[in-house]
Backbone as XML, in Angstrom:
<?xml version="1.0"?>
<chain id="A" units="angstrom">
  <residue number="1" name="MET">
    <atom name="N" x="-18.245" y="30.803" z="-29.802"/>
    <atom name="CA" x="-18.667" y="29.610" z="-29.083"/>
    <atom name="C" x="-17.607" y="28.529" z="-29.248"/>
  </residue>
  <residue number="2" name="ASN">
    <atom name="N" x="-17.165" y="27.985" z="-28.151"/>
    <atom name="CA" x="-16.143" y="26.943" z="-28.177"/>
    <atom name="C" x="-16.779" y="25.586" z="-28.413"/>
  </residue>
  <residue number="3" name="LEU">
    <atom name="N" x="-16.324" y="24.901" z="-29.446"/>
    <atom name="CA" x="-16.843" y="23.571" z="-29.759"/>
    <atom name="C" x="-15.851" y="22.521" z="-29.287"/>
  </residue>
  <residue number="4" name="PRO">
    <atom name="N" x="-16.308" y="21.550" z="-28.508"/>
    <atom name="CA" x="-15.395" y="20.507" z="-28.038"/>
    <atom name="C" x="-14.952" y="19.624" z="-29.197"/>
  </residue>
  <residue number="5" name="PRO">
    <atom name="N" x="-13.875" y="18.883" z="-28.999"/>
    <atom name="CA" x="-13.466" y="17.937" z="-30.040"/>
    <atom name="C" x="-14.530" y="16.865" z="-30.242"/>
  </residue>
  <residue number="6" name="LYS">
    <atom name="N" x="-14.496" y="16.252" z="-31.424"/>
    <atom name="CA" x="-15.407" y="15.155" z="-31.740"/>
    <atom name="C" x="-14.579" y="13.870" z="-31.824"/>
  </residue>
  <residue number="7" name="VAL">
    <atom name="N" x="-15.217" y="12.756" z="-31.515"/>
    <atom name="CA" x="-14.555" y="11.455" z="-31.595"/>
    <atom name="C" x="-15.347" y="10.598" z="-32.576"/>
  </residue>
  <residue number="8" name="THR">
    <atom name="N" x="-14.659" y="9.984" z="-33.527"/>
    <atom name="CA" x="-15.344" y="9.163" z="-34.527"/>
    <atom name="C" x="-15.742" y="7.808" z="-33.935"/>
  </residue>
  <residue number="9" name="ASP">
    <atom name="N" x="-16.713" y="7.178" z="-34.582"/>
    <atom name="CA" x="-17.129" y="5.833" z="-34.181"/>
    <atom name="C" x="-15.968" y="4.853" z="-34.293"/>
  </residue>
  <residue number="10" name="ARG">
    <atom name="N" x="-15.103" y="5.063" z="-35.291"/>
    <atom name="CA" x="-13.937" y="4.185" z="-35.493"/>
    <atom name="C" x="-12.995" y="4.247" z="-34.295"/>
  </residue>
  <residue number="11" name="ALA">
    <atom name="N" x="-12.800" y="5.462" z="-33.737"/>
    <atom name="CA" x="-11.920" y="5.607" z="-32.574"/>
    <atom name="C" x="-12.525" y="4.913" z="-31.353"/>
  </residue>
  <residue number="12" name="PHE">
    <atom name="N" x="-13.833" y="5.101" z="-31.141"/>
    <atom name="CA" x="-14.480" y="4.422" z="-30.015"/>
    <atom name="C" x="-14.429" y="2.908" z="-30.195"/>
  </residue>
  <residue number="13" name="ALA">
    <atom name="N" x="-14.619" y="2.425" z="-31.434"/>
    <atom name="CA" x="-14.573" y="0.986" z="-31.705"/>
    <atom name="C" x="-13.193" y="0.422" z="-31.375"/>
  </residue>
  <residue number="14" name="ARG">
    <atom name="N" x="-12.144" y="1.167" z="-31.702"/>
    <atom name="CA" x="-10.782" y="0.701" z="-31.395"/>
    <atom name="C" x="-10.565" y="0.625" z="-29.885"/>
  </residue>
  <residue number="15" name="LEU">
    <atom name="N" x="-11.098" y="1.596" z="-29.149"/>
    <atom name="CA" x="-10.981" y="1.557" z="-27.692"/>
    <atom name="C" x="-11.688" y="0.329" z="-27.127"/>
  </residue>
  <residue number="16" name="THR">
    <atom name="N" x="-12.808" y="-0.051" z="-27.740"/>
    <atom name="CA" x="-13.519" y="-1.260" z="-27.321"/>
    <atom name="C" x="-12.653" y="-2.488" z="-27.583"/>
  </residue>
  <residue number="17" name="GLU">
    <atom name="N" x="-11.997" y="-2.544" z="-28.762"/>
    <atom name="CA" x="-11.103" y="-3.665" z="-29.080"/>
    <atom name="C" x="-9.968" y="-3.766" z="-28.061"/>
  </residue>
  <residue number="18" name="ILE">
    <atom name="N" x="-9.438" y="-2.628" z="-27.662"/>
    <atom name="CA" x="-8.343" y="-2.595" z="-26.689"/>
    <atom name="C" x="-8.845" y="-3.002" z="-25.305"/>
  </residue>
  <residue number="19" name="GLY">
    <atom name="N" x="-10.134" y="-2.736" z="-25.035"/>
    <atom name="CA" x="-10.698" y="-3.030" z="-23.715"/>
    <atom name="C" x="-10.396" y="-1.946" z="-22.704"/>
  </residue>
  <residue number="20" name="ALA">
    <atom name="N" x="-10.331" y="-0.708" z="-23.167"/>
    <atom name="CA" x="-9.970" y="0.411" z="-22.283"/>
    <atom name="C" x="-10.938" y="0.555" z="-21.114"/>
  </residue>
  <residue number="21" name="ALA">
    <atom name="N" x="-12.246" y="0.615" z="-21.390"/>
    <atom name="CA" x="-13.229" y="0.813" z="-20.324"/>
    <atom name="C" x="-13.208" y="-0.344" z="-19.330"/>
  </residue>
  <residue number="22" name="ALA">
    <atom name="N" x="-12.992" y="-1.550" z="-19.830"/>
    <atom name="CA" x="-12.937" y="-2.724" z="-18.954"/>
    <atom name="C" x="-11.785" y="-2.618" z="-17.956"/>
  </residue>
  <residue number="23" name="GLN">
    <atom name="N" x="-10.762" y="-1.837" z="-18.322"/>
    <atom name="CA" x="-9.607" y="-1.631" z="-17.445"/>
    <atom name="C" x="-9.752" y="-0.354" z="-16.616"/>
  </residue>
  <residue number="24" name="GLY">
    <atom name="N" x="-10.896" y="0.343" z="-16.777"/>
    <atom name="CA" x="-11.108" y="1.604" z="-16.064"/>
    <atom name="C" x="-10.328" y="2.756" z="-16.670"/>
  </residue>
  <residue number="25" name="LEU">
    <atom name="N" x="-9.957" y="2.616" z="-17.945"/>
    <atom name="CA" x="-9.134" y="3.629" z="-18.597"/>
    <atom name="C" x="-9.891" y="4.330" z="-19.717"/>
  </residue>
  <residue number="26" name="ALA">
    <atom name="N" x="-9.379" y="5.491" z="-20.089"/>
    <atom name="CA" x="-9.906" y="6.266" z="-21.197"/>
    <atom name="C" x="-8.731" y="6.658" z="-22.087"/>
  </residue>
  <residue number="27" name="LEU">
    <atom name="N" x="-9.037" y="7.079" z="-23.313"/>
    <atom name="CA" x="-7.994" y="7.603" z="-24.195"/>
    <atom name="C" x="-7.793" y="9.066" z="-23.837"/>
  </residue>
  <residue number="28" name="ARG">
    <atom name="N" x="-6.605" y="9.412" z="-23.358"/>
    <atom name="CA" x="-6.296" y="10.809" z="-23.028"/>
    <atom name="C" x="-5.632" y="11.456" z="-24.234"/>
  </residue>
  <residue number="29" name="VAL">
    <atom name="N" x="-6.182" y="12.590" z="-24.659"/>
    <atom name="CA" x="-5.598" y="13.377" z="-25.734"/>
    <atom name="C" x="-5.198" y="14.710" z="-25.118"/>
  </residue>
  <residue number="30" name="ALA">
    <atom name="N" x="-3.911" y="15.017" z="-25.174"/>
    <atom name="CA" x="-3.396" y="16.241" z="-24.576"/>
    <atom name="C" x="-2.496" y="16.957" z="-25.575"/>
  </residue>
  <residue number="31" name="VAL">
    <atom name="N" x="-2.315" y="18.251" z="-25.347"/>
    <atom name="CA" x="-1.405" y="19.057" z="-26.152"/>
    <atom name="C" x="-0.315" y="19.566" z="-25.219"/>
  </residue>
  <residue number="32" name="GLU">
    <atom name="N" x="0.934" y="19.367" z="-25.633"/>
    <atom name="CA" x="2.071" y="19.807" z="-24.838"/>
    <atom name="C" x="3.015" y="20.620" z="-25.708"/>
  </residue>
  <residue number="33" name="GLY">
    <atom name="N" x="3.790" y="21.485" z="-25.079"/>
    <atom name="CA" x="4.816" y="22.221" z="-25.804"/>
    <atom name="C" x="5.907" y="21.268" z="-26.241"/>
  </residue>
  <residue number="34" name="GLY">
    <atom name="N" x="6.499" y="21.532" z="-27.413"/>
    <atom name="CA" x="7.577" y="20.681" z="-27.896"/>
    <atom name="C" x="7.293" y="20.178" z="-29.290"/>
  </residue>
  <residue number="35" name="GLY">
    <atom name="N" x="8.018" y="19.199" z="-29.696"/>
    <atom name="CA" x="7.868" y="18.674" z="-31.049"/>
    <atom name="C" x="8.558" y="19.586" z="-32.035"/>
  </residue>
  <residue number="36" name="CYS">
    <atom name="N" x="8.605" y="19.183" z="-33.286"/>
    <atom name="CA" x="9.343" y="19.955" z="-34.283"/>
    <atom name="C" x="8.583" y="21.178" z="-34.781"/>
  </residue>
  <residue number="37" name="SER">
    <atom name="N" x="7.294" y="21.323" z="-34.425"/>
    <atom name="CA" x="6.521" y="22.472" z="-34.893"/>
    <atom name="C" x="6.010" y="23.352" z="-33.762"/>
  </residue>
  <residue number="38" name="GLY">
    <atom name="N" x="6.394" y="23.102" z="-32.525"/>
    <atom name="CA" x="5.990" y="23.969" z="-31.421"/>
    <atom name="C" x="5.091" y="23.297" z="-30.398"/>
  </residue>
  <residue number="39" name="PHE">
    <atom name="N" x="4.139" y="22.519" z="-30.857"/>
    <atom name="CA" x="3.248" y="21.768" z="-29.976"/>
    <atom name="C" x="3.236" y="20.311" z="-30.435"/>
  </residue>
  <residue number="40" name="GLN">
    <atom name="N" x="2.895" y="19.421" z="-29.521"/>
    <atom name="CA" x="2.764" y="18.026" z="-29.923"/>
    <atom name="C" x="1.598" y="17.394" z="-29.177"/>
  </residue>
  <residue number="41" name="TYR">
    <atom name="N" x="1.007" y="16.390" z="-29.813"/>
    <atom name="CA" x="-0.083" y="15.644" z="-29.200"/>
    <atom name="C" x="0.490" y="14.541" z="-28.335"/>
  </residue>
  <residue number="42" name="GLU">
    <atom name="N" x="-0.114" y="14.339" z="-27.207"/>
    <atom name="CA" x="0.215" y="13.223" z="-26.330"/>
    <atom name="C" x="-1.052" y="12.369" z="-26.256"/>
  </residue>
  <residue number="43" name="ILE">
    <atom name="N" x="-0.975" y="11.135" z="-26.714"/>
    <atom name="CA" x="-2.132" y="10.243" z="-26.746"/>
    <atom name="C" x="-1.767" y="8.986" z="-25.975"/>
  </residue>
  <residue number="44" name="ALA">
    <atom name="N" x="-2.557" y="8.692" z="-24.932"/>
    <atom name="CA" x="-2.244" y="7.533" z="-24.084"/>
    <atom name="C" x="-3.498" y="7.058" z="-23.371"/>
  </residue>
  <residue number="45" name="LEU">
    <atom name="N" x="-3.482" y="5.815" z="-22.924"/>
    <atom name="CA" x="-4.548" y="5.325" z="-22.056"/>
    <atom name="C" x="-4.245" y="5.801" z="-20.651"/>
  </residue>
  <residue number="46" name="ASP">
    <atom name="N" x="-5.277" y="6.350" z="-19.985"/>
    <atom name="CA" x="-5.078" y="6.953" z="-18.678"/>
    <atom name="C" x="-6.407" y="6.938" z="-17.926"/>
  </residue>
  <residue number="47" name="ALA">
    <atom name="N" x="-6.336" y="7.081" z="-16.621"/>
    <atom name="CA" x="-7.554" y="7.196" z="-15.820"/>
    <atom name="C" x="-8.084" y="8.624" z="-15.931"/>
  </residue>
  <residue number="48" name="PRO">
    <atom name="N" x="-9.391" y="8.802" z="-16.097"/>
    <atom name="CA" x="-9.954" y="10.151" z="-16.164"/>
    <atom name="C" x="-9.721" y="10.906" z="-14.855"/>
  </residue>
  <residue number="49" name="ALA">
    <atom name="N" x="-9.474" y="12.216" z="-14.963"/>
    <atom name="CA" x="-9.315" y="13.083" z="-13.798"/>
    <atom name="C" x="-10.611" y="13.868" z="-13.589"/>
  </residue>
  <residue number="50" name="ALA">
    <atom name="N" x="-10.787" y="14.405" z="-12.400"/>
    <atom name="CA" x="-12.038" y="15.077" z="-12.034"/>
    <atom name="C" x="-12.371" y="16.264" z="-12.948"/>
  </residue>
  <residue number="51" name="ASP">
    <atom name="N" x="-11.361" y="17.003" z="-13.415"/>
    <atom name="CA" x="-11.638" y="18.203" z="-14.209"/>
    <atom name="C" x="-11.511" y="17.991" z="-15.722"/>
  </residue>
  <residue number="52" name="ASP">
    <atom name="N" x="-11.389" y="16.745" z="-16.164"/>
    <atom name="CA" x="-11.304" y="16.443" z="-17.599"/>
    <atom name="C" x="-12.651" y="16.648" z="-18.292"/>
  </residue>
  <residue number="53" name="LEU">
    <atom name="N" x="-12.600" y="17.033" z="-19.566"/>
    <atom name="CA" x="-13.763" y="16.937" z="-20.430"/>
    <atom name="C" x="-13.843" y="15.467" z="-20.825"/>
  </residue>
  <residue number="54" name="VAL">
    <atom name="N" x="-15.000" y="14.849" z="-20.650"/>
    <atom name="CA" x="-15.166" y="13.436" z="-20.971"/>
    <atom name="C" x="-16.104" y="13.316" z="-22.170"/>
  </residue>
  <residue number="55" name="LEU">
    <atom name="N" x="-15.622" y="12.690" z="-23.235"/>
    <atom name="CA" x="-16.413" y="12.416" z="-24.433"/>
    <atom name="C" x="-16.700" y="10.923" z="-24.428"/>
  </residue>
  <residue number="56" name="GLU">
    <atom name="N" x="-17.985" y="10.550" z="-24.463"/>
    <atom name="CA" x="-18.345" y="9.145" z="-24.343"/>
    <atom name="C" x="-19.045" y="8.618" z="-25.585"/>
  </residue>
  <residue number="57" name="GLY">
    <atom name="N" x="-18.780" y="7.350" z="-25.896"/>
    <atom name="CA" x="-19.440" y="6.673" z="-27.000"/>
    <atom name="C" x="-19.138" y="5.193" z="-26.954"/>
  </residue>
  <residue number="58" name="GLN">
    <atom name="N" x="-20.119" y="4.382" z="-27.284"/>
    <atom name="CA" x="-19.962" y="2.930" z="-27.341"/>
    <atom name="C" x="-19.408" y="2.352" z="-26.037"/>
  </residue>
  <residue number="59" name="GLY">
    <atom name="N" x="-19.730" y="3.000" z="-24.917"/>
    <atom name="CA" x="-19.258" y="2.516" z="-23.619"/>
    <atom name="C" x="-17.816" y="2.878" z="-23.314"/>
  </residue>
  <residue number="60" name="GLU">
    <atom name="N" x="-17.190" y="3.661" z="-24.175"/>
    <atom name="CA" x="-15.789" y="4.060" z="-24.005"/>
    <atom name="C" x="-15.699" y="5.565" z="-23.753"/>
  </residue>
  <residue number="61" name="LYS">
    <atom name="N" x="-14.531" y="6.022" z="-23.288"/>
    <atom name="CA" x="-14.334" y="7.437" z="-22.979"/>
    <atom name="C" x="-13.044" y="7.958" z="-23.607"/>
  </residue>
  <residue number="62" name="VAL">
    <atom name="N" x="-13.114" y="9.207" z="-24.054"/>
    <atom name="CA" x="-11.943" y="9.971" z="-24.460"/>
    <atom name="C" x="-11.934" y="11.196" z="-23.558"/>
  </residue>
  <residue number="63" name="VAL">
    <atom name="N" x="-10.790" y="11.511" z="-22.963"/>
    <atom name="CA" x="-10.711" y="12.638" z="-22.032"/>
    <atom name="C" x="-9.688" y="13.659" z="-22.515"/>
  </residue>
  <residue number="64" name="VAL">
    <atom name="N" x="-10.000" y="14.932" z="-22.215"/>
    <atom name="CA" x="-9.121" y="16.044" z="-22.565"/>
    <atom name="C" x="-9.015" y="16.939" z="-21.330"/>
  </residue>
  <residue number="65" name="ASP">
    <atom name="N" x="-7.792" y="17.281" z="-20.933"/>
    <atom name="CA" x="-7.609" y="18.147" z="-19.774"/>
    <atom name="C" x="-7.949" y="19.597" z="-20.136"/>
  </residue>
  <residue number="66" name="THR">
    <atom name="N" x="-8.205" y="20.420" z="-19.132"/>
    <atom name="CA" x="-8.666" y="21.791" z="-19.357"/>
    <atom name="C" x="-7.607" y="22.666" z="-20.042"/>
  </residue>
  <residue number="67" name="VAL">
    <atom name="N" x="-6.333" y="22.392" z="-19.836"/>
    <atom name="CA" x="-5.277" y="23.174" z="-20.478"/>
    <atom name="C" x="-5.224" y="22.880" z="-21.982"/>
  </residue>
  <residue number="68" name="SER">
    <atom name="N" x="-5.427" y="21.624" z="-22.366"/>
    <atom name="CA" x="-5.361" y="21.218" z="-23.778"/>
    <atom name="C" x="-6.621" y="21.572" z="-24.562"/>
  </residue>
  <residue number="69" name="LEU">
    <atom name="N" x="-7.730" y="21.743" z="-23.868"/>
    <atom name="CA" x="-9.018" y="21.923" z="-24.532"/>
    <atom name="C" x="-9.050" y="23.058" z="-25.558"/>
  </residue>
  <residue number="70" name="PRO">
    <atom name="N" x="-8.526" y="24.266" z="-25.257"/>
    <atom name="CA" x="-8.569" y="25.337" z="-26.267"/>
    <atom name="C" x="-7.811" y="24.991" z="-27.552"/>
  </residue>
  <residue number="71" name="PHE">
    <atom name="N" x="-6.767" y="24.185" z="-27.457"/>
    <atom name="CA" x="-5.987" y="23.791" z="-28.626"/>
    <atom name="C" x="-6.719" y="22.750" z="-29.478"/>
  </residue>
  <residue number="72" name="LEU">
    <atom name="N" x="-7.714" y="22.103" z="-28.907"/>
    <atom name="CA" x="-8.412" y="21.017" z="-29.587"/>
    <atom name="C" x="-9.861" y="21.361" z="-29.944"/>
  </residue>
  <residue number="73" name="GLU">
    <atom name="N" x="-10.205" y="22.656" z="-29.895"/>
    <atom name="CA" x="-11.560" y="23.061" z="-30.256"/>
    <atom name="C" x="-11.904" y="22.578" z="-31.655"/>
  </residue>
  <residue number="74" name="ASN">
    <atom name="N" x="-13.030" y="21.899" z="-31.769"/>
    <atom name="CA" x="-13.565" y="21.439" z="-33.056"/>
    <atom name="C" x="-12.656" y="20.451" z="-33.796"/>
  </residue>
  <residue number="75" name="ALA">
    <atom name="N" x="-11.690" y="19.859" z="-33.095"/>
    <atom name="CA" x="-10.824" y="18.845" z="-33.708"/>
    <atom name="C" x="-11.585" y="17.525" z="-33.818"/>
  </residue>
  <residue number="76" name="VAL">
    <atom name="N" x="-11.092" y="16.636" z="-34.668"/>
    <atom name="CA" x="-11.692" y="15.315" z="-34.829"/>
    <atom name="C" x="-10.646" y="14.270" z="-34.450"/>
  </residue>
  <residue number="77" name="ILE">
    <atom name="N" x="-10.999" y="13.441" z="-33.471"/>
    <atom name="CA" x="-10.123" y="12.361" z="-33.016"/>
    <atom name="C" x="-10.601" y="11.087" z="-33.701"/>
  </residue>
  <residue number="78" name="ASP">
    <atom name="N" x="-9.695" y="10.441" z="-34.430"/>
    <atom name="CA" x="-10.058" y="9.296" z="-35.259"/>
    <atom name="C" x="-9.045" y="8.176" z="-35.053"/>
  </residue>
  <residue number="79" name="PHE">
    <atom name="N" x="-9.323" y="7.033" z="-35.642"/>
    <atom name="CA" x="-8.378" y="5.920" z="-35.659"/>
    <atom name="C" x="-8.215" y="5.493" z="-37.106"/>
  </residue>
  <residue number="80" name="THR">
    <atom name="N" x="-6.984" y="5.435" z="-37.582"/>
    <atom name="CA" x="-6.742" y="5.058" z="-38.973"/>
    <atom name="C" x="-5.832" y="3.846" z="-39.044"/>
  </residue>
  <residue number="81" name="GLU">
    <atom name="N" x="-6.045" y="3.052" z="-40.078"/>
    <atom name="CA" x="-5.190" y="1.902" z="-40.353"/>
    <atom name="C" x="-4.633" y="2.083" z="-41.755"/>
  </residue>
  <residue number="82" name="GLU">
    <atom name="N" x="-3.304" y="2.193" z="-41.843"/>
    <atom name="CA" x="-2.627" y="2.401" z="-43.115"/>
    <atom name="C" x="-1.530" y="1.357" z="-43.262"/>
  </residue>
  <residue number="83" name="LEU">
    <atom name="N" x="-0.884" y="1.351" z="-44.397"/>
    <atom name="CA" x="0.213" y="0.405" z="-44.621"/>
    <atom name="C" x="1.335" y="0.572" z="-43.599"/>
  </residue>
  <residue number="84" name="ILE">
    <atom name="N" x="1.567" y="1.816" z="-43.166"/>
    <atom name="CA" x="2.655" y="2.070" z="-42.217"/>
    <atom name="C" x="2.269" y="1.741" z="-40.787"/>
  </residue>
  <residue number="85" name="GLY">
    <atom name="N" x="0.993" y="1.446" z="-40.554"/>
    <atom name="CA" x="0.556" y="1.081" z="-39.215"/>
    <atom name="C" x="-0.785" y="1.692" z="-38.864"/>
  </residue>
  <residue number="86" name="ALA">
    <atom name="N" x="-1.271" y="1.351" z="-37.698"/>
    <atom name="CA" x="-2.551" y="1.848" z="-37.209"/>
    <atom name="C" x="-2.284" y="2.795" z="-36.039"/>
  </residue>
  <residue number="87" name="ARG">
    <atom name="N" x="-3.071" y="3.885" z="-35.977"/>
    <atom name="CA" x="-2.858" y="4.840" z="-34.896"/>
    <atom name="C" x="-4.064" y="5.754" z="-34.741"/>
  </residue>
  <residue number="88" name="PHE">
    <atom name="N" x="-4.148" y="6.360" z="-33.577"/>
    <atom name="CA" x="-5.137" y="7.406" z="-33.368"/>
    <atom name="C" x="-4.597" y="8.676" z="-34.021"/>
  </residue>
  <residue number="89" name="THR">
    <atom name="N" x="-5.474" y="9.418" z="-34.703"/>
    <atom name="CA" x="-5.069" y="10.641" z="-35.383"/>
    <atom name="C" x="-5.960" y="11.789" z="-34.934"/>
  </residue>
  <residue number="90" name="ILE">
    <atom name="N" x="-5.470" y="13.005" z="-35.162"/>
    <atom name="CA" x="-6.226" y="14.198" z="-34.800"/>
    <atom name="C" x="-6.234" y="15.142" z="-35.994"/>
  </residue>
  <residue number="91" name="GLU">
    <atom name="N" x="-7.432" y="15.455" z="-36.475"/>
    <atom name="CA" x="-7.604" y="16.489" z="-37.496"/>
    <atom name="C" x="-7.929" y="17.759" z="-36.741"/>
  </residue>
  <residue number="92" name="ASN">
    <atom name="N" x="-6.997" y="18.700" z="-36.748"/>
    <atom name="CA" x="-7.157" y="19.901" z="-35.930"/>
    <atom name="C" x="-7.263" y="21.139" z="-36.821"/>
  </residue>
  <residue number="93" name="PRO">
    <atom name="N" x="-8.463" y="21.756" z="-36.903"/>
    <atom name="CA" x="-8.619" y="22.951" z="-37.728"/>
    <atom name="C" x="-7.876" y="24.162" z="-37.164"/>
  </residue>
  <residue number="94" name="ASN">
    <atom name="N" x="-7.421" y="24.095" z="-35.918"/>
    <atom name="CA" x="-6.699" y="25.207" z="-35.293"/>
    <atom name="C" x="-5.214" y="25.221" z="-35.640"/>
  </residue>
  <residue number="95" name="ALA">
    <atom name="N" x="-4.701" y="24.111" z="-36.148"/>
    <atom name="CA" x="-3.274" y="24.016" z="-36.460"/>
    <atom name="C" x="-2.997" y="24.716" z="-37.786"/>
  </residue>
  <residue number="96" name="SER">
    <atom name="N" x="-2.078" y="25.658" z="-37.764"/>
    <atom name="CA" x="-1.734" y="26.371" z="-38.996"/>
    <atom name="C" x="-0.773" y="25.559" z="-39.852"/>
  </residue>
  <residue number="97" name="SER">
    <atom name="N" x="0.010" y="24.703" z="-39.227"/>
    <atom name="CA" x="0.885" y="23.792" z="-39.966"/>
    <atom name="C" x="1.164" y="22.592" z="-39.095"/>
  </residue>
  <residue number="98" name="SER">
    <atom name="N" x="1.545" y="21.491" z="-39.730"/>
    <atom name="CA" x="1.861" y="20.291" z="-38.958"/>
    <atom name="C" x="3.083" y="19.624" z="-39.560"/>
  </residue>
  <residue number="99" name="CYS">
    <atom name="N" x="3.657" y="18.749" z="-38.795"/>
    <atom name="CA" x="4.861" y="18.048" z="-39.202"/>
    <atom name="C" x="4.481" y="16.743" z="-39.889"/>
  </residue>
  <residue number="100" name="GLY">
    <atom name="N" x="5.362" y="16.193" z="-40.649"/>
    <atom name="CA" x="5.112" y="14.926" z="-41.321"/>
    <atom name="C" x="4.871" y="13.777" z="-40.363"/>
  </residue>
  <residue number="101" name="CYS">
    <atom name="N" x="5.330" y="13.918" z="-39.121"/>
    <atom name="CA" x="5.131" y="12.846" z="-38.137"/>
    <atom name="C" x="3.678" y="12.739" z="-37.698"/>
  </residue>
  <residue number="102" name="GLY">
    <atom name="N" x="2.905" y="13.806" z="-37.905"/>
    <atom name="CA" x="1.489" y="13.781" z="-37.530"/>
    <atom name="C" x="1.210" y="14.026" z="-36.067"/>
  </residue>
  <residue number="103" name="THR">
    <atom name="N" x="2.247" y="14.193" z="-35.250"/>
    <atom name="CA" x="2.009" y="14.445" z="-33.833"/>
    <atom name="C" x="2.446" y="15.834" z="-33.408"/>
  </residue>
  <residue number="104" name="SER">
    <atom name="N" x="3.032" y="16.602" z="-34.310"/>
    <atom name="CA" x="3.538" y="17.920" z="-33.987"/>
    <atom name="C" x="2.842" y="18.949" z="-34.870"/>
  </residue>
  <residue number="105" name="PHE">
    <atom name="N" x="2.548" y="20.147" z="-34.296"/>
    <atom name="CA" x="1.859" y="21.176" z="-35.070"/>
    <atom name="C" x="2.169" y="22.550" z="-34.503"/>
  </residue>
  <residue number="106" name="SER">
    <atom name="N" x="1.795" y="23.593" z="-35.238"/>
    <atom name="CA" x="1.910" y="24.958" z="-34.742"/>
    <atom name="C" x="0.573" y="25.649" z="-34.953"/>
  </residue>
  <residue number="107" name="MET">
    <atom name="N" x="0.397" y="26.732" z="-34.206"/>
    <atom name="CA" x="-0.871" y="27.465" z="-34.268"/>
    <atom name="C" x="-0.611" y="28.911" z="-34.632"/>
  </residue>
</chain>
């Protein structure tokens, strides 16, 4: 059974702070080939497409395209604030290894 990614309350709260929904935008999380480990995450504000998986919470949306969805099964999309900065993060149980940059991984 394929489990969709989950989005934390913290990530939805950050989207509210940004005002994404007010602009008609959602947080797009995609997986693309490249990066230092084979795949990399692409995270950006974007308009939802007709065939996207839409995850909703707190009036905000996170979208994942159908090609990226298998790579993000059961992943957790979060927002973290650390000394080095604040960013959206992805905890992906499907990744066998990841790079120190946090945006590149292999399966």
